[in-house]
Backbone and ligand atoms as CSV (ligand in chain L), in Angstrom:
chain,resi,resn,atom,element,x,y,z
A,1,MET,N,N,-3.515,8.119,3.580
A,1,MET,CA,C,-4.727,8.721,3.738
A,1,MET,C,C,-5.790,8.013,2.832
A,2,PRO,N,N,-6.956,8.209,3.395
A,2,PRO,CA,C,-8.072,7.514,2.836
A,2,PRO,C,C,-8.437,8.066,1.381
A,3,HIS,N,N,-8.766,7.364,0.525
A,3,HIS,CA,C,-8.772,8.026,-0.776
A,3,HIS,C,C,-9.836,7.175,-1.496
A,4,SER,N,N,-11.015,7.847,-1.927
A,4,SER,CA,C,-12.026,7.129,-2.528
A,4,SER,C,C,-11.731,6.849,-3.981
A,5,CYS,N,N,-11.998,5.769,-4.257
A,5,CYS,CA,C,-11.727,5.027,-5.645
A,5,CYS,C,C,-13.136,5.489,-6.750
A,6,SER,N,N,-14.144,5.844,-6.123
A,6,SER,CA,C,-15.433,6.049,-6.862
A,6,SER,C,C,-15.236,7.242,-7.760
A,7,SER,N,N,-15.655,7.032,-9.082
A,7,SER,CA,C,-15.336,8.065,-10.066
A,7,SER,C,C,-16.718,8.983,-10.200
A,8,ARG,N,N,-16.357,10.111,-10.483
A,8,ARG,CA,C,-17.564,11.159,-10.487
A,8,ARG,C,C,-17.553,11.777,-11.829
A,9,ALA,N,N,-18.816,11.730,-12.358
A,9,ALA,CA,C,-19.088,12.443,-13.696
A,9,ALA,C,C,-18.125,11.639,-14.694
A,10,GLY,N,N,-17.869,10.226,-14.525
A,10,GLY,CA,C,-17.087,9.732,-15.696
A,10,GLY,C,C,-15.660,9.904,-15.473
A,11,THR,N,N,-15.263,10.556,-14.631
A,11,THR,CA,C,-13.722,11.071,-14.515
A,11,THR,C,C,-13.142,9.623,-14.267
A,12,PRO,N,N,-11.959,9.163,-14.899
A,12,PRO,CA,C,-11.329,8.016,-14.631
A,12,PRO,C,C,-10.446,8.115,-13.378
A,13,THR,N,N,-10.295,7.029,-12.659
A,13,THR,CA,C,-9.592,7.002,-11.541
A,13,THR,C,C,-8.515,6.028,-11.519
A,14,LEU,N,N,-7.533,6.087,-10.920
A,14,LEU,CA,C,-6.424,5.290,-10.834
A,14,LEU,C,C,-6.530,4.409,-9.765
A,15,CYS,N,N,-7.066,3.145,-9.830
A,15,CYS,CA,C,-7.107,2.319,-8.575
A,15,CYS,C,C,-6.195,1.167,-8.678
A,16,ALA,N,N,-5.582,0.570,-7.683
A,16,ALA,CA,C,-4.726,-0.445,-7.740
A,16,ALA,C,C,-5.234,-1.590,-8.565
A,17,LYS,N,N,-6.686,-1.983,-8.391
A,17,LYS,CA,C,-7.086,-3.024,-9.030
A,17,LYS,C,C,-7.112,-3.026,-10.564
A,18,ASP,N,N,-7.279,-1.872,-11.114
A,18,ASP,CA,C,-7.467,-1.690,-12.543
A,18,ASP,C,C,-6.211,-1.000,-13.121
A,19,SER,N,N,-5.121,-0.949,-12.279
A,19,SER,CA,C,-3.981,-0.045,-12.701
A,19,SER,C,C,-3.157,-0.822,-14.043
A,20,LEU,N,N,-3.383,-2.044,-14.097
A,20,LEU,CA,C,-2.561,-2.839,-15.031
A,20,LEU,C,C,-3.396,-2.453,-16.430
A,21,SER,N,N,-4.543,-2.618,-16.412
A,21,SER,CA,C,-5.305,-2.416,-17.613
A,21,SER,C,C,-5.228,-0.887,-18.036
A,22,LEU,N,N,-5.251,0.054,-17.040
A,22,LEU,CA,C,-5.040,1.503,-17.146
A,22,LEU,C,C,-3.760,1.660,-17.774
A,23,LEU,N,N,-2.795,0.957,-17.362
A,23,LEU,CA,C,-1.400,1.205,-17.664
A,23,LEU,C,C,-1.332,1.011,-19.239
A,24,GLU,N,N,-2.141,0.114,-19.736
A,24,GLU,CA,C,-2.133,-0.180,-21.263
A,24,GLU,C,C,-2.906,0.995,-21.951
A,25,ARG,N,N,-3.966,1.301,-21.492
A,25,ARG,CA,C,-4.885,2.274,-22.053
A,25,ARG,C,C,-4.362,3.567,-21.922
A,26,SER,N,N,-3.828,4.031,-20.836
A,26,SER,CA,C,-3.310,5.368,-20.506
A,26,SER,C,C,-2.247,5.771,-21.347
A,27,ARG,N,N,-1.414,4.920,-21.886
A,27,ARG,CA,C,-0.150,5.090,-22.440
A,27,ARG,C,C,-0.321,6.284,-23.483
A,28,SER,N,N,-1.456,6.227,-24.205
A,28,SER,CA,C,-1.546,7.386,-25.270
A,28,SER,C,C,-1.999,8.680,-24.721
A,29,ARG,N,N,-2.510,8.607,-23.564
A,29,ARG,CA,C,-2.852,9.831,-22.780
A,29,ARG,C,C,-2.020,10.216,-21.570
A,30,GLU,N,N,-0.972,9.670,-21.453
A,30,GLU,CA,C,-0.213,9.931,-20.217
A,30,GLU,C,C,0.268,11.424,-20.307
A,31,ASP,N,N,0.015,12.074,-21.399
A,31,ASP,CA,C,0.526,13.407,-21.298
A,31,ASP,C,C,-0.753,14.369,-21.161
A,32,LEU,N,N,-1.626,13.795,-20.525
A,32,LEU,CA,C,-2.832,14.476,-19.898
A,32,LEU,C,C,-2.885,14.389,-18.492
A,33,PRO,N,N,-2.244,14.704,-17.697
A,33,PRO,CA,C,-1.926,14.467,-16.237
A,33,PRO,C,C,-3.340,14.677,-15.527
A,34,VAL,N,N,-3.781,15.849,-15.663
A,34,VAL,CA,C,-4.915,16.327,-14.942
A,34,VAL,C,C,-6.171,15.286,-15.275
A,35,VAL,N,N,-6.420,14.906,-16.443
A,35,VAL,CA,C,-7.517,13.917,-16.695
A,35,VAL,C,C,-7.244,12.569,-16.072
A,36,SER,N,N,-6.117,12.202,-16.068
A,36,SER,CA,C,-5.878,10.813,-15.436
A,36,SER,C,C,-5.877,10.777,-14.010
A,37,SER,N,N,-5.899,11.911,-13.480
A,37,SER,CA,C,-5.706,11.996,-11.913
A,37,SER,C,C,-7.034,11.492,-11.267
A,38,GLY,N,N,-8.202,12.172,-11.628
A,38,GLY,CA,C,-9.592,11.821,-11.060
A,38,GLY,C,C,-9.587,12.389,-9.856
A,39,THR,N,N,-8.614,13.228,-9.036
A,39,THR,CA,C,-8.998,13.940,-7.869
A,39,THR,C,C,-9.556,15.349,-7.919
A,40,SER,N,N,-9.413,15.936,-9.287
A,40,SER,CA,C,-9.737,17.251,-9.346
A,40,SER,C,C,-11.213,17.587,-9.342
A,41,ALA,N,N,-11.817,16.499,-9.752
A,41,ALA,CA,C,-13.373,16.547,-9.825
A,41,ALA,C,C,-13.771,16.475,-8.316
A,42,ARG,N,N,-13.131,15.482,-7.512
A,42,ARG,CA,C,-13.691,15.400,-6.180
A,42,ARG,C,C,-13.541,16.514,-5.321
A,43,ARG,N,N,-12.309,17.394,-5.585
A,43,ARG,CA,C,-12.106,18.415,-4.609
A,43,ARG,C,C,-12.956,19.615,-5.223
A,44,GLU,N,N,-13.350,19.811,-6.477
A,44,GLU,CA,C,-13.985,20.793,-6.730
A,44,GLU,C,C,-15.440,20.643,-6.289
A,45,ALA,N,N,-16.034,19.391,-6.211
A,45,ALA,CA,C,-17.296,19.004,-5.452
A,45,ALA,C,C,-17.234,19.396,-4.127
A,46,MET,N,N,-16.044,18.914,-3.492
A,46,MET,CA,C,-15.961,19.362,-1.972
A,46,MET,C,C,-16.151,20.757,-1.893
A,47,SER,N,N,-15.178,21.603,-2.568
A,47,SER,CA,C,-15.185,23.026,-2.206
A,47,SER,C,C,-16.440,23.728,-2.716
A,48,ALA,N,N,-17.290,23.106,-3.356
A,48,ALA,CA,C,-18.607,23.716,-3.680
A,48,ALA,C,C,-19.673,23.580,-2.777
A,49,SER,N,N,-19.522,22.508,-2.098
A,49,SER,CA,C,-20.572,22.105,-1.133
A,49,SER,C,C,-20.256,22.373,0.375
A,50,ASP,N,N,-19.087,22.108,0.772
A,50,ASP,CA,C,-18.750,21.955,2.180
A,50,ASP,C,C,-18.226,23.465,2.792
A,51,ALA,N,N,-17.498,24.146,1.946
A,51,ALA,CA,C,-16.897,25.256,2.640
A,51,ALA,C,C,-16.530,26.370,1.447
A,52,PRO,N,N,-16.057,27.560,1.831
A,52,PRO,CA,C,-15.830,28.476,0.681
A,52,PRO,C,C,-14.437,27.810,-0.039
A,53,PRO,N,N,-14.377,27.856,-1.348
A,53,PRO,CA,C,-13.204,27.331,-2.023
A,53,PRO,C,C,-11.969,27.565,-1.409
A,54,SER,N,N,-11.585,28.735,-0.973
A,54,SER,CA,C,-10.263,29.068,-0.673
A,54,SER,C,C,-9.931,28.335,0.639
A,55,ALA,N,N,-10.886,28.136,1.447
A,55,ALA,CA,C,-10.697,27.471,2.721
A,55,ALA,C,C,-10.588,25.997,2.648
A,56,ALA,N,N,-11.485,25.325,1.763
A,56,ALA,CA,C,-11.418,24.054,1.402
A,56,ALA,C,C,-10.160,23.668,0.881
A,57,ARG,N,N,-9.685,24.653,-0.153
A,57,ARG,CA,C,-8.398,24.263,-0.937
A,57,ARG,C,C,-7.317,24.362,0.074
A,58,ARG,N,N,-7.217,25.423,1.014
A,58,ARG,CA,C,-6.065,25.394,1.990
A,58,ARG,C,C,-6.043,24.090,2.878
A,59,ALA,N,N,-7.163,23.704,3.311
A,59,ALA,CA,C,-7.223,22.714,4.033
A,59,ALA,C,C,-6.856,21.378,3.550
A,60,ASN,N,N,-7.163,21.355,2.119
A,60,ASN,CA,C,-6.792,20.198,1.412
A,60,ASN,C,C,-5.276,19.994,1.159
A,61,MET,N,N,-4.786,21.314,0.802
A,61,MET,CA,C,-3.258,21.391,0.452
A,61,MET,C,C,-2.390,21.193,1.462
A,62,ALA,N,N,-3.034,21.468,2.976
A,62,ALA,CA,C,-2.146,21.372,4.142
A,62,ALA,C,C,-1.939,19.894,4.545
A,63,ARG,N,N,-2.834,18.938,4.104
A,63,ARG,CA,C,-2.860,17.711,4.612
A,63,ARG,C,C,-1.660,16.874,4.089
A,64,VAL,N,N,-1.049,15.966,4.898
A,64,VAL,CA,C,0.140,15.086,4.447
A,64,VAL,C,C,-0.521,14.335,3.342
A,65,GLY,N,N,0.461,14.082,2.431
A,65,GLY,CA,C,0.044,13.070,1.192
A,65,GLY,C,C,-1.070,13.779,0.347
A,66,SER,N,N,-1.435,14.926,0.500
A,66,SER,CA,C,-2.502,15.536,-0.327
A,66,SER,C,C,-2.139,15.517,-1.804
A,67,LYS,N,N,-2.956,15.519,-2.596
A,67,LYS,CA,C,-2.619,15.281,-4.083
A,67,LYS,C,C,-3.071,16.757,-4.870
A,68,ASP,N,N,-2.431,16.801,-5.936
A,68,ASP,CA,C,-2.465,17.926,-6.781
A,68,ASP,C,C,-2.244,19.306,-6.088
A,69,THR,N,N,-1.207,19.113,-5.113
A,69,THR,CA,C,-0.872,20.498,-4.660
A,69,THR,C,C,0.100,21.350,-5.604
A,70,LYS,N,N,0.008,22.462,-5.176
A,70,LYS,CA,C,0.605,23.570,-6.205
A,70,LYS,C,C,2.092,23.062,-6.560
A,71,PRO,N,N,2.952,22.694,-5.724
A,71,PRO,CA,C,4.245,22.334,-6.012
A,71,PRO,C,C,4.353,21.055,-7.032
A,72,GLU,N,N,3.175,20.118,-6.688
A,72,GLU,CA,C,3.285,18.947,-7.657
A,72,GLU,C,C,2.761,19.386,-9.021
A,73,LEU,N,N,1.811,20.338,-8.933
A,73,LEU,CA,C,1.435,20.730,-10.456
A,73,LEU,C,C,2.730,21.497,-11.061
A,74,ILE,N,N,3.389,22.230,-10.400
A,74,ILE,CA,C,4.577,22.749,-11.023
A,74,ILE,C,C,5.573,21.767,-11.608
A,75,VAL,N,N,5.833,20.709,-10.783
A,75,VAL,CA,C,6.670,19.611,-11.293
A,75,VAL,C,C,6.078,18.963,-12.349
A,76,ARG,N,N,4.843,18.687,-12.294
A,76,ARG,CA,C,4.301,17.827,-13.455
A,76,ARG,C,C,4.278,18.824,-14.813
A,77,ARG,N,N,3.891,19.974,-14.656
A,77,ARG,CA,C,4.032,20.938,-15.915
A,77,ARG,C,C,5.353,21.029,-16.508
A,78,LEU,N,N,6.267,21.128,-15.531
A,78,LEU,CA,C,7.911,20.973,-15.978
A,78,LEU,C,C,8.131,19.728,-16.722
A,79,LEU,N,N,7.489,18.584,-16.140
A,79,LEU,CA,C,8.007,17.387,-16.866
A,79,LEU,C,C,7.346,17.358,-18.240
A,80,HIS,N,N,6.140,17.840,-18.238
A,80,HIS,CA,C,5.371,17.694,-19.373
A,80,HIS,C,C,6.032,18.443,-20.543
A,81,ARG,N,N,6.427,19.606,-20.146
A,81,ARG,CA,C,7.001,20.573,-21.013
A,81,ARG,C,C,8.440,19.839,-21.496
A,82,LEU,N,N,9.136,19.053,-20.609
A,82,LEU,CA,C,10.364,18.447,-21.087
A,82,LEU,C,C,10.048,17.176,-21.845
A,83,GLY,N,N,8.881,16.856,-22.096
A,83,GLY,CA,C,8.599,15.780,-22.983
A,83,GLY,C,C,8.279,14.542,-22.402
A,84,TYR,N,N,8.313,14.308,-20.984
A,84,TYR,CA,C,8.217,12.956,-20.306
A,84,TYR,C,C,6.859,12.683,-20.115
A,85,ARG,N,N,6.459,11.526,-20.388
A,85,ARG,CA,C,5.136,10.957,-19.957
A,85,ARG,C,C,5.028,10.243,-18.653
A,86,TYR,N,N,4.041,10.304,-17.798
A,86,TYR,CA,C,3.995,9.654,-16.440
A,86,TYR,C,C,2.650,9.398,-15.990
A,87,ARG,N,N,2.642,8.761,-14.854
A,87,ARG,CA,C,1.250,8.383,-14.374
A,87,ARG,C,C,1.267,9.075,-13.013
A,88,LEU,N,N,0.217,9.204,-12.495
A,88,LEU,CA,C,-0.020,10.002,-11.235
A,88,LEU,C,C,-0.405,9.006,-10.148
A,89,HIS,N,N,0.043,9.274,-8.726
A,89,HIS,CA,C,-0.408,8.702,-7.528
A,89,HIS,C,C,-0.714,7.175,-7.667
A,90,ARG,N,N,0.291,6.517,-7.974
A,90,ARG,CA,C,0.245,4.893,-8.137
A,90,ARG,C,C,-0.010,4.352,-6.623
A,91,ARG,N,N,-1.341,3.953,-6.411
A,91,ARG,CA,C,-1.685,3.458,-5.129
A,91,ARG,C,C,-1.096,2.086,-4.804
A,92,ASP,N,N,-0.737,1.429,-5.841
A,92,ASP,CA,C,-0.118,-0.105,-5.573
A,92,ASP,C,C,1.280,0.156,-5.336
A,93,LEU,N,N,1.892,1.364,-5.229
A,93,LEU,CA,C,3.388,1.471,-4.810
A,93,LEU,C,C,3.417,1.944,-3.410
A,94,PRO,N,N,4.532,1.548,-2.785
A,94,PRO,CA,C,4.568,2.049,-1.538
A,94,PRO,C,C,4.645,3.584,-1.382
A,95,GLY,N,N,3.729,4.285,-0.516
A,95,GLY,CA,C,3.882,5.575,-0.520
A,95,GLY,C,C,2.917,6.341,-1.305
A,96,THR,N,N,2.363,5.624,-2.349
A,96,THR,CA,C,1.551,6.246,-3.440
A,96,THR,C,C,2.361,7.426,-4.047
A,97,PRO,N,N,3.500,7.130,-4.781
A,97,PRO,CA,C,4.210,8.138,-5.410
A,97,PRO,C,C,3.359,9.185,-6.250
A,98,ASP,N,N,3.761,10.537,-5.992
A,98,ASP,CA,C,3.026,11.527,-6.808
A,98,ASP,C,C,3.111,11.375,-8.297
A,99,ILE,N,N,4.359,11.054,-8.773
A,99,ILE,CA,C,4.554,10.911,-10.157
A,99,ILE,C,C,5.374,9.725,-10.576
A,100,CYS,N,N,5.013,8.915,-11.698
A,100,CYS,CA,C,5.508,7.484,-11.651
A,100,CYS,C,C,5.767,7.562,-13.198
A,101,PHE,N,N,7.011,6.784,-13.387
A,101,PHE,CA,C,7.492,6.606,-14.786
A,101,PHE,C,C,7.606,5.110,-15.015
A,102,PRO,N,N,6.611,4.307,-15.353
A,102,PRO,CA,C,6.420,3.003,-15.176
A,102,PRO,C,C,7.629,2.467,-15.968
A,103,SER,N,N,7.917,2.945,-17.228
A,103,SER,CA,C,9.006,2.174,-18.087
A,103,SER,C,C,10.373,2.348,-17.666
A,104,ARG,N,N,10.667,3.346,-16.950
A,104,ARG,CA,C,11.775,3.553,-16.192
A,104,ARG,C,C,11.945,3.033,-14.853
A,105,LYS,N,N,10.950,2.638,-14.121
A,105,LYS,CA,C,10.756,2.213,-12.979
A,105,LYS,C,C,11.453,3.254,-11.895
A,106,LYS,N,N,10.994,4.449,-12.075
A,106,LYS,CA,C,11.326,5.571,-11.227
A,106,LYS,C,C,10.037,6.406,-10.804
A,107,VAL,N,N,10.125,6.894,-9.653
A,107,VAL,CA,C,8.991,7.699,-9.055
A,107,VAL,C,C,9.500,9.009,-8.468
A,108,ILE,N,N,8.713,10.066,-8.468
A,108,ILE,CA,C,9.033,11.261,-7.835
A,108,ILE,C,C,7.884,11.511,-6.688
A,109,PHE,N,N,8.488,11.960,-5.523
A,109,PHE,CA,C,7.482,12.534,-4.490
A,109,PHE,C,C,7.728,13.941,-4.529
A,110,VAL,N,N,6.727,14.582,-4.515
A,110,VAL,CA,C,6.846,15.989,-4.255
A,110,VAL,C,C,6.253,16.508,-2.772
A,111,HIS,N,N,7.188,16.734,-1.885
A,111,HIS,CA,C,7.004,16.745,-0.614
A,111,HIS,C,C,6.799,18.029,-0.105
A,112,GLY,N,N,5.805,18.290,0.780
A,112,GLY,CA,C,5.830,19.732,1.523
A,112,GLY,C,C,6.789,19.609,2.599
A,113,CYS,N,N,7.501,20.797,2.657
A,113,CYS,CA,C,8.631,20.919,3.558
A,113,CYS,C,C,8.206,20.819,5.032
A,114,PHE,N,N,7.186,21.418,5.351
A,114,PHE,CA,C,6.566,21.394,6.743
A,114,PHE,C,C,6.206,19.990,7.135
A,115,TRP,N,N,5.305,19.268,6.445
A,115,TRP,CA,C,4.869,17.908,6.870
A,115,TRP,C,C,5.909,16.999,6.873
A,116,HIS,N,N,6.565,17.134,5.823
A,116,HIS,CA,C,7.583,15.899,5.551
A,116,HIS,C,C,9.070,16.329,6.147
A,117,ARG,N,N,9.227,17.497,6.778
A,117,ARG,CA,C,10.319,17.876,7.652
A,117,ARG,C,C,11.682,17.965,6.690
A,118,HIS,N,N,11.597,18.858,5.756
A,118,HIS,CA,C,12.766,19.185,4.947
A,118,HIS,C,C,13.935,19.726,5.858
A,119,ASP,N,N,14.879,18.863,5.770
A,119,ASP,CA,C,16.031,19.038,6.920
A,119,ASP,C,C,16.617,20.498,6.477
A,120,GLY,N,N,16.686,21.466,7.624
A,120,GLY,CA,C,17.439,22.525,7.478
A,120,GLY,C,C,16.678,23.609,6.632
A,121,CYS,N,N,15.457,23.530,6.426
A,121,CYS,CA,C,14.677,24.172,5.498
A,121,CYS,C,C,13.884,25.492,6.485
A,122,LYS,N,N,13.736,26.573,6.001
A,122,LYS,CA,C,13.138,27.535,6.903
A,122,LYS,C,C,11.605,27.352,6.992
A,123,ARG,N,N,11.071,26.471,6.175
A,123,ARG,CA,C,9.616,25.944,6.248
A,123,ARG,C,C,9.494,24.876,7.295
A,124,THR,N,N,10.421,24.295,7.702
A,124,THR,CA,C,10.399,23.293,8.693
A,124,THR,C,C,10.196,23.827,10.044
A,125,THR,N,N,9.127,24.474,10.412
A,125,THR,CA,C,8.973,25.016,11.679
A,125,THR,C,C,8.043,23.867,12.559
A,126,THR,N,N,8.152,24.406,13.837
A,126,THR,CA,C,7.078,23.361,14.749
A,126,THR,C,C,6.307,24.441,15.493
A,127,PRO,N,N,4.942,24.253,15.464
A,127,PRO,CA,C,4.070,25.056,16.186
A,127,PRO,C,C,4.354,25.031,17.632
A,128,LYS,N,N,4.241,26.244,18.289
A,128,LYS,CA,C,4.645,26.425,19.688
A,128,LYS,C,C,3.724,25.797,20.638
A,129,THR,N,N,2.495,25.713,20.329
A,129,THR,CA,C,1.455,24.995,21.024
A,129,THR,C,C,1.282,23.661,20.783
A,130,ARG,N,N,1.095,22.847,21.918
A,130,ARG,CA,C,1.156,21.538,21.633
A,130,ARG,C,C,2.413,20.856,20.998
A,131,ALA,N,N,3.396,21.231,21.347
A,131,ALA,CA,C,4.699,20.882,20.613
A,131,ALA,C,C,5.006,19.637,20.453
A,132,SER,N,N,4.716,18.826,21.561
A,132,SER,CA,C,4.980,17.273,21.638
A,132,SER,C,C,4.114,16.523,20.739
A,133,PHE,N,N,2.757,17.009,20.595
A,133,PHE,CA,C,1.939,16.378,19.639
A,133,PHE,C,C,2.481,16.561,18.315
A,134,TRP,N,N,3.058,17.699,18.023
A,134,TRP,CA,C,3.356,17.929,16.621
A,134,TRP,C,C,4.808,17.185,16.301
A,135,GLU,N,N,5.618,17.044,17.290
A,135,GLU,CA,C,6.894,16.265,17.225
A,135,GLU,C,C,6.695,14.910,16.967
A,136,ASP,N,N,5.545,14.351,17.597
A,136,ASP,CA,C,5.189,12.825,17.379
A,136,ASP,C,C,4.695,12.832,16.023
A,137,LYS,N,N,3.949,13.608,15.483
A,137,LYS,CA,C,3.228,13.514,14.297
A,137,LYS,C,C,4.211,13.549,13.193
A,138,PHE,N,N,5.215,14.681,13.322
A,138,PHE,CA,C,6.253,14.792,12.351
A,138,PHE,C,C,7.180,13.483,12.287
A,139,GLN,N,N,7.440,13.104,13.708
A,139,GLN,CA,C,8.314,11.821,13.470
A,139,GLN,C,C,7.599,10.681,12.837
A,140,GLN,N,N,6.421,10.553,13.011
A,140,GLN,CA,C,5.624,9.434,12.204
A,140,GLN,C,C,5.728,9.703,10.760
A,141,ASN,N,N,5.756,10.871,10.130
A,141,ASN,CA,C,5.821,11.142,8.921
A,141,ASN,C,C,7.203,10.854,8.265
A,142,VAL,N,N,8.106,11.222,9.051
A,142,VAL,CA,C,9.541,10.967,8.596
A,142,VAL,C,C,9.836,9.387,8.624
A,143,VAL,N,N,9.275,8.661,9.677
A,143,VAL,CA,C,9.395,7.227,9.701
A,143,VAL,C,C,8.860,6.664,8.471
A,144,ARG,N,N,7.602,7.091,8.118
A,144,ARG,CA,C,6.738,6.506,7.242
A,144,ARG,C,C,7.400,6.617,5.738
A,145,ASP,N,N,7.977,7.899,5.729
A,145,ASP,CA,C,8.556,8.274,4.467
A,145,ASP,C,C,9.936,7.400,4.157
A,146,ARG,N,N,10.568,7.094,5.174
A,146,ARG,CA,C,11.730,6.397,5.120
A,146,ARG,C,C,11.403,4.965,4.700
A,147,ALA,N,N,10.523,4.320,5.472
A,147,ALA,CA,C,10.006,3.125,5.060
A,147,ALA,C,C,9.511,2.901,3.717
A,148,ASN,N,N,8.722,3.872,3.271
A,148,ASN,CA,C,8.153,3.753,1.923
A,148,ASN,C,C,9.509,3.868,0.967
A,149,MET,N,N,10.493,4.615,1.182
A,149,MET,CA,C,11.516,4.607,0.302
A,149,MET,C,C,12.328,3.244,0.271
A,150,GLU,N,N,12.422,2.742,1.360
A,150,GLU,CA,C,13.106,1.406,1.554
A,150,GLU,C,C,12.340,0.345,0.734
A,151,ARG,N,N,11.043,0.183,1.065
A,151,ARG,CA,C,10.082,-0.663,0.288
A,151,ARG,C,C,10.283,-0.438,-1.245
A,152,LEU,N,N,10.209,0.825,-1.656
A,152,LEU,CA,C,10.325,0.948,-3.100
A,152,LEU,C,C,11.738,0.333,-3.577
A,153,SER,N,N,12.663,0.685,-2.881
A,153,SER,CA,C,14.045,0.350,-3.181
A,153,SER,C,C,14.217,-1.214,-3.500
A,154,HIS,N,N,13.402,-1.919,-2.441
A,154,HIS,CA,C,13.479,-3.383,-2.413
A,154,HIS,C,C,12.765,-3.979,-3.794
A,155,LEU,N,N,11.696,-3.054,-4.066
A,155,LEU,CA,C,11.034,-3.510,-5.371
A,155,LEU,C,C,11.692,-3.103,-6.705
A,156,ASP,N,N,12.842,-2.465,-6.489
A,156,ASP,CA,C,13.799,-2.034,-7.620
A,156,ASP,C,C,13.266,-0.748,-8.411
A,157,TRP,N,N,12.350,0.029,-7.551
A,157,TRP,CA,C,12.021,1.363,-8.030
A,157,TRP,C,C,13.048,2.356,-7.525
A,158,VAL,N,N,13.413,3.288,-8.486
A,158,VAL,CA,C,14.301,4.329,-8.110
A,158,VAL,C,C,13.436,5.621,-7.734
A,159,ALA,N,N,13.715,6.124,-6.622
A,159,ALA,CA,C,12.676,7.343,-6.028
A,159,ALA,C,C,13.648,8.606,-6.089
A,160,MET,N,N,12.909,9.674,-6.194
A,160,MET,CA,C,13.488,11.142,-6.169
A,160,MET,C,C,12.484,11.834,-5.294
A,161,VAL,N,N,12.960,12.632,-4.446
A,161,VAL,CA,C,12.130,13.707,-3.594
A,161,VAL,C,C,12.336,15.009,-4.197
A,162,VAL,N,N,11.298,15.740,-4.537
A,162,VAL,CA,C,11.403,17.214,-4.817
A,162,VAL,C,C,10.686,17.936,-3.656
A,163,TRP,N,N,11.414,18.671,-2.955
A,163,TRP,CA,C,10.823,19.544,-1.912
A,163,TRP,C,C,10.107,20.739,-2.549
A,164,GLU,N,N,9.091,20.887,-1.813
A,164,GLU,CA,C,8.296,22.036,-2.034
A,164,GLU,C,C,9.098,23.399,-2.397
A,165,CYS,N,N,10.051,23.663,-1.507
A,165,CYS,CA,C,10.694,24.971,-1.759
A,165,CYS,C,C,11.570,24.893,-3.115
A,166,GLU,N,N,12.021,23.701,-3.407
A,166,GLU,CA,C,12.681,23.447,-4.763
A,166,GLU,C,C,11.918,23.778,-5.986
A,167,THR,N,N,10.594,24.017,-5.915
A,167,THR,CA,C,9.831,24.061,-6.986
A,167,THR,C,C,9.923,25.648,-7.391
A,168,GLU,N,N,10.509,26.398,-6.655
A,168,GLU,CA,C,10.401,27.806,-6.711
A,168,GLU,C,C,11.777,28.274,-7.517
A,169,ASP,N,N,12.589,27.427,-7.766
A,169,ASP,CA,C,13.737,27.654,-8.754
A,169,ASP,C,C,13.663,26.596,-9.720
A,170,LEU,N,N,13.070,27.096,-10.807
A,170,LEU,CA,C,13.029,25.910,-12.074
A,170,LEU,C,C,14.362,25.773,-12.783
A,171,GLU,N,N,15.153,26.971,-12.682
A,171,GLU,CA,C,16.431,26.703,-13.277
A,171,GLU,C,C,17.281,25.582,-12.851
A,172,GLU,N,N,17.126,25.388,-11.587
A,172,GLU,CA,C,17.775,24.537,-10.637
A,172,GLU,C,C,17.203,23.027,-10.865
A,173,LEU,N,N,15.883,23.035,-10.693
A,173,LEU,CA,C,15.091,21.935,-10.607
A,173,LEU,C,C,15.047,21.102,-12.034
A,174,THR,N,N,15.111,21.893,-13.039
A,174,THR,CA,C,14.822,21.293,-14.509
A,174,THR,C,C,16.162,20.280,-14.717
A,175,PRO,N,N,17.275,20.691,-14.590
A,175,PRO,CA,C,18.404,19.772,-14.970
A,175,PRO,C,C,18.355,18.637,-13.837
A,176,ARG,N,N,18.026,18.826,-12.756
A,176,ARG,CA,C,18.058,17.831,-11.597
A,176,ARG,C,C,16.956,16.758,-12.317
A,177,LEU,N,N,15.762,17.025,-12.566
A,177,LEU,CA,C,14.832,16.275,-13.125
A,177,LEU,C,C,15.236,15.485,-14.324
A,178,ALA,N,N,16.014,16.037,-15.406
A,178,ALA,CA,C,16.421,15.597,-16.440
A,178,ALA,C,C,17.330,14.337,-16.226
A,179,THR,N,N,18.309,14.830,-15.368
A,179,THR,CA,C,19.339,13.863,-14.940
A,179,THR,C,C,18.893,12.603,-14.406
A,180,PHE,N,N,17.886,12.879,-13.407
A,180,PHE,CA,C,17.267,11.774,-12.564
A,180,PHE,C,C,16.589,10.789,-13.603
A,181,LEU,N,N,15.966,11.261,-14.512
A,181,LEU,CA,C,15.166,10.462,-15.707
A,181,LEU,C,C,16.035,9.848,-16.715
A,182,ARG,N,N,17.125,10.501,-16.868
A,182,ARG,CA,C,18.116,9.857,-17.886
A,182,ARG,C,C,18.951,8.830,-17.334
A,183,GLU,N,N,19.413,8.933,-16.203
A,183,GLU,CA,C,20.497,7.936,-15.588
A,183,GLU,C,C,19.867,6.554,-15.526
A,184,ASP,N,N,20.700,5.705,-15.813
A,184,ASP,CA,C,20.521,4.300,-15.413
A,184,ASP,C,C,20.331,4.007,-14.149
A,185,PRO,N,N,19.206,3.153,-13.745
A,185,PRO,CA,C,19.092,2.850,-12.315
A,185,PRO,C,C,20.491,2.298,-11.551
L,1,ZN,ZN,ZN,12.231,23.082,1.877
């Protein structure tokens, strides 16, 4: 997905070219995920000028690979509460993982069930109109996700997928996250 690297109102962004220097500088503020994201300001600006906030927000959240979705914020908040430090949206890694733990070489994707086709999930529906268009689109998403996982694995990164529907049960999700981050790769 196209993603502007320009910063607005001094909000820092995480671009591939400066990610190394940011990696050093951001260590002390990795516990401030919203500040280090740089996408919130852009979304607020968009919703203020282009459309009513709720419509713009819905459109933004419906897109594949959209950032700062509600499920993602839930996972980030949970990780923060557990005391983990992370970085967001590493564009220099395959698939731009939503949440990244550089020292552990682990990443977490928070996937929307509909767009990323959570197998067997009640949210994995297919629109009745233009069904073949949607099938193609979904297939592309699944293939892309799988390729990104393989590329990450080749780079010795360990990836975990948290599905949108799984963020509704924090009692189940919390130990899973803790185990994933504790285990040796
Ligand atoms: Zn699901």
